[in-house]
ZAMARGU-4260 file (C-alpha; in steps of 0.2 Angstrom, whole numbers, plus 5000, padded with zeros to 4 digits):
<rodrens>
0) 4836/4745/4695 | 4836/4748/4714 | 4836/4764/4723 | 4851/4771/4730 | 4853/4774/4748
5) 4844/4791/4755 | 4859/4798/4764 | 4855/4811/4779 | 4856/4828/4780 | 4875/4831/4783
10) 4875/4848/4796 | 4885/4864/4790 | 4903/4867/4798 | 4905/4878/4814 | 4920/4886/4824
15) 4919/4878/4840 | 4918/4891/4854 | 4933/4897/4865 | 4939/4892/4883 | 4926/4903/4895
20) 4937/4898/4910 | 4955/4896/4915 | 4962/4884/4930 | 4978/4884/4934 | 4985/4874/4952
25) 5001/4872/4962 | 5006/4864/4978 | 5007/4870/4995 | 5024/4865/5000 | 5033/4864/5018
30) 5017/4866/5027 | 5019/4866/5045 | 5009/4850/5058 | 4998/4868/5063 | 4995/4872/5043
35) 4988/4854/5041 | 4976/4852/5057 | 4969/4871/5051 | 4966/4865/5034 | 4959/4847/5041
40) 4946/4860/5056 | 4942/4869/5040 | 4939/4857/5027 | 4928/4845/5041 | 4915/4858/5048
45) 4914/4867/5032 | 4910/4848/5023 | 4897/4844/5038 | 4889/4861/5033 | 4891/4857/5013
50) 4884/4839/5017 | 4868/4847/5027 | 4863/4861/5015 | 4862/4847/5001 | 4850/4837/5011
55) 4840/4850/5012 | 4840/4856/4994 | 4836/4838/4989 | 4821/4836/5000 | 4812/4852/4993
60) 4816/4846/4977 | 4801/4857/4965 | 4797/4867/4979 | 4815/4875/4981 | 4812/4894/4978
65) 4822/4912/4979 | 4814/4911/4999 | 4821/4892/5004 | 4838/4898/4996 | 4839/4913/5005
70) 4834/4906/5023 | 4847/4891/5019 | 4860/4903/5018 | 4855/4913/5031 | 4856/4897/5042
75) 4875/4891/5037 | 4882/4910/5038 | 4879/4907/5059 | 4888/4893/5057 | 4902/4903/5045
80) 4903/4918/5037 | 4891/4927/5025 | 4905/4920/5007 | 4904/4904/5013 | 4886/4902/5017
85) 4887/4908/4998 | 4898/4900/4993 | 4892/4883/4998 | 4873/4887/4992 | 4880/4888/4975
90) 4891/4874/4973 | 4874/4863/4980 | 4863/4873/4970 | 4877/4867/4953 | 4876/4849/4963
95) 4856/4847/4961 | 4858/4854/4943 | 4869/4845/4939 | 4857/4827/4943 | 4844/4832/4933
100) 4853/4832/4919 | 4861/4816/4923 | 4844/4810/4927 | 4837/4816/4913 | 4851/4808/4900
105) 4848/4792/4910 | 4830/4792/4906 | 4834/4794/4889 | 4846/4781/4888 | 4831/4770/4897
110) 4818/4774/4881 | 4834/4770/4868 | 4837/4754/4875 | 4816/4750/4879 | 4812/4752/4858
115) 4827/4742/4852 | 4821/4729/4865 | 4807/4729/4857 | 4809/4730/4838 | 4820/4714/4839
120) 4809/4703/4850 | 4793/4708/4840 | 4804/4699/4822 | 4807/4681/4821 | 4819/4672/4831
125) 4837/4672/4816 | 4828/4685/4808 | 4847/4696/4801 | 4850/4714/4802 | 4855/4728/4794
130) 4863/4744/4795 | 4850/4752/4799 | 4841/4743/4812 | 4848/4726/4821 | 4839/4707/4819
135) 4831/4697/4828 | 4838/4686/4844 | 4849/4670/4839 | 4839/4656/4852 | 4826/4656/4861
140) 4833/4658/4875 | 4841/4674/4870 | 4823/4679/4866 | 4816/4675/4883 | 4831/4683/4892
145) 4829/4699/4883 | 4810/4698/4889 | 4816/4700/4905 | 4828/4712/4902 | 4813/4723/4894
150) 4803/4721/4909 | 4817/4727/4921 | 4824/4741/4910 | 4803/4746/4910 | 4803/4747/4929
155) 4820/4758/4929 | 4814/4768/4918 | 4795/4769/4927 | 4804/4774/4944 | 4817/4787/4934
160) 4801/4796/4928 | 4793/4794/4943 | 4810/4803/4950 | 4810/4817/4938 | 4793/4821/4941
165) 4793/4824/4959 | 4810/4830/4958 | 4819/4820/4964 | 4838/4815/4965 | 4851/4803/4972
170) 4870/4813/4976 | 4884/4806/4983 | 4897/4817/4991 | 4912/4811/4988 | 4907/4799/4973
175) 4898/4785/4969 | 4912/4776/4963 | 4921/4777/4980 | 4906/4772/4989 | 4905/4757/4979
180) 4922/4753/4984 | 4919/4753/5002 | 4912/4736/4997 | 4923/4731/4992 | 4940/4735/4996
185) 4952/4721/4988 | 4946/4723/4971 | 4949/4743/4974 | 4967/4738/4982 | 4961/4748/4999
190) 4961/4745/5017 | 4948/4751/5027 | 4958/4766/5033 | 4965/4773/5019 | 4950/4770/5011
195) 4939/4781/5026 | 4954/4794/5024 | 4951/4795/5005 | 4932/4798/5009 | 4936/4809/5021
200) 4946/4819/5010 | 4934/4820/4996 | 4920/4826/5006 | 4927/4841/5015 | 4925/4859/5009
205) 4939/4870/5006 | 4932/4881/4992 | 4928/4902/4989 | 4922/4910/4975 | 4929/4923/4966
210) 4922/4943/4970 | 4928/4959/4959 | 4931/4972/4969 | 4939/4965/4983 | 4956/4967/4990
215) 4967/4955/4976 | 4949/4948/4970 | 4945/4937/4985 | 4940/4939/5004 | 4940/4920/5011
220) 4956/4912/5004 | 4966/4928/4998 | 4984/4926/4991 | 4994/4941/4987 | 5005/4946/4974
225) 5022/4939/4985 | 5012/4919/4986 | 5007/4920/5003 | 4993/4912/5007 | 4978/4917/5021
230) 4962/4910/5027 | 4947/4916/5034 | 4941/4904/5049 | 4921/4901/5052 | 4915/4910/5066
235) 4915/4892/5078 | 4934/4892/5073 | 4939/4911/5072 | 4950/4907/5090 | 4965/4897/5081
240) 4970/4910/5070 | 4986/4919/5069 | 4981/4935/5063 | 4970/4950/5063 | 4951/4949/5055
245) 4950/4932/5062 | 4961/4924/5047 | 4975/4910/5049 | 4991/4915/5036 | 4999/4898/5031
250) 5021/4897/5029 | 5017/4888/5012 | 5018/4901/4999 | 5011/4897/4979 | 5022/4905/4964
255) 5009/4900/4949 | 5021/4897/4934 | 5010/4893/4924 | 5000/4910/4918 | 5006/4919/4932
260) 5008/4935/4920 | 4989/4935/4921 | 4983/4930/4939 | 4997/4944/4944 | 4988/4956/4935
265) 4967/4950/4941 | 4973/4951/4957 | 4984/4969/4956 | 4970/4974/4948 | 4955/4968/4962
270) 4948/4956/4947 | 4938/4941/4955 | 4949/4925/4957 | 4940/4910/4964 | 4952/4898/4975
275) 4950/4878/4979 | 4962/4866/4992 | 4963/4849/4992 | 4973/4838/5000 | 4978/4822/4986
280) 4980/4808/4999 | 4990/4796/4989 | 5003/4807/4988 | 5001/4815/5005 | 5002/4832/4996
285) 4992/4850/4999 | 4985/4859/4980 | 4978/4877/4978 | 4968/4879/4963 | 4964/4897/4958
290) 4953/4898/4943 | 4943/4914/4934 | 4931/4916/4922 | 4934/4927/4904 | 4922/4936/4895
295) 4915/4927/4881 | 4927/4931/4866 | 4919/4931/4848 | 4926/4917/4836 | 4936/4918/4821
300) 4922/4920/4807 | 4923/4903/4798 | 4928/4911/4782 | 4944/4918/4793 | 4948/4900/4796
305) 4951/4892/4782 | 4961/4906/4773 | 4977/4898/4781 | 4972/4879/4775 | 4966/4865/4786
310) 4974/4849/4796 | 4959/4838/4797 | 4960/4827/4812 | 4952/4807/4811 | 4950/4804/4830
315) 4953/4786/4833 | 4954/4774/4849 | 4974/4773/4848 | 4976/4788/4836 | 4974/4805/4829
320) 4974/4804/4810 | 4981/4821/4803 | 4983/4827/4785 | 4987/4847/4779 | 4978/4855/4765
325) 4978/4869/4755 | 4965/4880/4755 | 4958/4872/4739 | 4957/4857/4749 | 4973/4849/4741
330) 4982/4838/4751 | 4999/4841/4756 | 5015/4831/4760 | 5011/4815/4769 | 4999/4811/4781
335) 5004/4812/4804 | 5001/4800/4817 | 5001/4805/4833 | 4996/4789/4847 | 4991/4788/4860
340) 4985/4774/4876 | 4967/4774/4884 | 4972/4761/4898 | 4976/4762/4913 | 4971/4776/4926
345) 4961/4791/4922 | 4975/4801/4926 | 4986/4791/4914 | 4971/4792/4901 | 4970/4811/4906
350) 4990/4815/4902 | 4991/4804/4885 | 4980/4812/4878 | 4984/4830/4884 | 5002/4822/4875
355) 4997/4817/4859 | 4987/4836/4857 | 5001/4847/4862 | 5012/4836/4848 | 4998/4839/4835
360) 4996/4857/4839 | 5013/4858/4838 | 5012/4852/4819 | 4998/4862/4816 | 5010/4877/4819
365) 5025/4870/4809 | 5013/4867/4791 | 5007/4883/4792 | 4985/4880/4794 | 4978/4893/4804
370) 4964/4879/4811 | 4959/4861/4814 | 4945/4850/4806 | 4938/4837/4817 | 4922/4828/4820
375) 4907/4832/4830 | 4908/4814/4838 | 4894/4809/4850 | 4895/4790/4855 | 4879/4791/4867
380) 4868/4784/4855 | 4881/4768/4849 | 4884/4763/4868 | 4870/4756/4871 | 4870/4737/4876
385) 4856/4735/4866 | 4861/4739/4851 | 4879/4731/4850 | 4875/4716/4865 | 4885/4704/4858
390) 4899/4714/4851 | 4906/4720/4869 | 4921/4724/4861 | 4916/4737/4853 | 4905/4744/4865
395) 4922/4745/4877 | 4930/4753/4862 | 4917/4766/4856 | 4914/4769/4876 | 4934/4772/4880
400) 4936/4785/4869 | 4932/4801/4880 | 4926/4812/4867 | 4920/4826/4881 | 4935/4828/4887
405) 4944/4828/4869 | 4934/4841/4864 | 4936/4852/4882 | 4958/4851/4879 | 4957/4851/4862
410) 4947/4870/4863 | 4956/4875/4875 | 4976/4870/4871 | 4971/4875/4855 | 4967/4893/4859
415) 4984/4897/4868 | 4994/4895/4852 | 4981/4904/4842 | 4972/4890/4830 | 4954/4889/4825
420) 4943/4872/4829 | 4930/4869/4815 | 4919/4854/4819 | 4910/4845/4806 | 4896/4832/4805
425) 4903/4815/4806 | 4891/4808/4793 | 4901/4795/4779 | 4918/4804/4781 | 4927/4785/4783
430) 4919/4776/4771 | 4920/4791/4757 | 4940/4795/4763 | 4942/4780/4756 | 4932/4779/4742
435) 4940/4793/4732 | 4955/4796/4742 | 4966/4780/4749 | 4969/4775/4732 | 4977/4789/4724
440) 4987/4795/4737 | 4994/4779/4740 | 5012/4777/4732 | 5027/4765/4733 | 5033/4780/4746
445) 5016/4784/4755 | 5005/4770/4762 | 4990/4777/4766 | 4978/4768/4779 | 4958/4770/4781
450) 4960/4782/4793 | 4973/4793/4784 | 4957/4796/4770 | 4945/4800/4784 | 4956/4812/4789
455) 4958/4820/4773 | 4938/4820/4770 | 4937/4828/4789 | 4949/4840/4781 | 4941/4845/4764
460) 4922/4845/4773 | 4929/4861/4786 | 4936/4870/4771 | 4920/4869/4762 | 4925/4858/4748
465) 4914/4842/4743 | 4924/4827/4749 | 4924/4819/4734 | 4939/4823/4719 | 4933/4829/4703
470) 4928/4823/4689 | 4938/4815/4675 | 4941/4819/4657 | 4927/4816/4646 | 4935/4800/4638
475) 4940/4800/4617 | 4920/4797/4611 | 4904/4803/4619 | 4899/4782/4626 | 4904/4773/4641
480) 4915/4762/4631 | 4932/4771/4643 | 4920/4766/4657 | 4908/4775/4666 | 4911/4795/4673
485) 4919/4795/4689 | 4901/4804/4694 | 4885/4800/4688 | 4868/4810/4689 | 4853/4797/4694
490) 4839/4798/4680 | 4828/4811/4692 | 4840/4824/4695 | 4835/4842/4689 | 4850/4847/4678
495) 4859/4832/4672 | 4867/4830/4657 | 4856/4827/4641 | 4858/4819/4624 | 4868/4833/4611
500) 4854/4836/4598 | 4859/4824/4583 | 4870/4837/4569 | 4872/4831/4551 | 4888/4828/4540
505) 4883/4843/4530 | 4880/4854/4544 | 4897/4850/4551 | 4905/4851/4533 | 4896/4868/4529
510) 4909/4876/4520 | 4908/4883/4500 | 4912/4870/4487 | 4922/4878/4471 | 4917/4872/4454
515) 4925/4855/4448 | 4924/4849/4463 | 4910/4837/4465 | 4915/4821/4450 | 4894/4818/4452
520) 4877/4821/4455 | 4872/4817/4474 | 4856/4817/4487 | 4854/4824/4499 | 4842/4831/4512
525) 4834/4846/4508 | 4835/4856/4524 | 4848/4856/4538 | 4851/4859/4554 | 4863/4876/4554
530) 4874/4874/4568 | 4877/4893/4567 | 4862/4899/4566 | 4849/4901/4582 | 4842/4887/4580
535) 4831/4889/4565 | 4828/4878/4553 | 4835/4883/4533 | 4830/4875/4517 | 4844/4875/4506
540) 4843/4878/4487 | 4837/4864/4475 | 4854/4855/4466 | 4854/4854/4448 | 4855/4837/4440
545) 4859/4833/4421
</rodrens>
């Protein structure tokens, strides 16, 4: 008898943390040509300062400290203001830290690919693989090409590790993708002039950090309760001011519809609000984004999130499969599906995800559930080219699923509806859901798919129940003549069902007998098991025989 497959340890479910920040946006309408000129001048000037500061930060590498930071800020203050210099240096610090984290992730990805290549190259050609590990390559030609790729990846890994040790990062202000489009304008459907406009707009810097205690929460970019927008001009551009203290007031007024009252409460209380102004080249529109942080809110306890039932959600490449479960883990009603399309531009994909999540959250509120159970997905380890080299379509499928954006979206949107998000381990949910729930829930009027059954498994795991259903009732006798039980314990499992002790006929029929009932003398065992006693053997009186 072969041993069963060893299952990996399944992590316990947990309640996801709520959003820590808020961002709202409104369009700057009816700007005068003078206003747009001033915005461009300020953006270009501060963008040059930000580029020079990023270059200085990247050049210093590991040698950077607080004194170097203060020196950079003093140099920028002479060409702008102390507040603008602080915002630029903080943005530079965040960008450098992000580049370092990306470099470390790149090193891990290269290391995983190299390990896979070495394993497959060590196997004989044509050897079949398994679910745990891939097999050998199909031909000598493929083996040779992969050996060359192994040498390439090893060189890249050596270079990346040298950069990590030296503190070097490779950052492009404006975006590396847009930079590469310059060399292939036809494929990007851009002209050189159009590309230049986008490139310059992306490198502008028109932002200001919030300042608690200051009037309306910001001194550099100030927005009054009635929507008036004014900008503190940097020192070289102060002669363009049209208001006191070197400020320029725009003709346009903003009116934040979404979260407008929350924004007014913050600026009335002089609490910090950060602002950013940017230009959408494709539409030719200016936008103002306001953002602020929220205090850390204690998450809902897991037991409280489970009290009102759960909606299990299975994330797929083109839809969310959802099923409502009561607090006891029983499926209620019929499964639901919320479709989306992840083709096209990034804005289109993001809108599709938001629309599907909106419908999911509204349906969850209608069912009366208080939480949503969703898999804690992370396909970072499954996207490697070396693991799924021939399965290009599968690699594109998992790479196209925006797991990071989905996590951020569903947490922030669910918080506005008063719903908790319970993240569960995705291990075996599709397999066990299909095994235990697909057939029992299928009927003439309900067509259960593998994804619907997986949503039930996810919901039960979020509720703290096992995925498999209850044990089937006992059969008409103790043997397995009617088939094996639903749950069978292994031979080495402690506490499994043991064989029952033998019980004789007389012990089961131990009742007083009257005279004349016995027609002939019978022989019987002198000792019987008294089933009603406390596990002791008793001696019967000897029978008289004629």
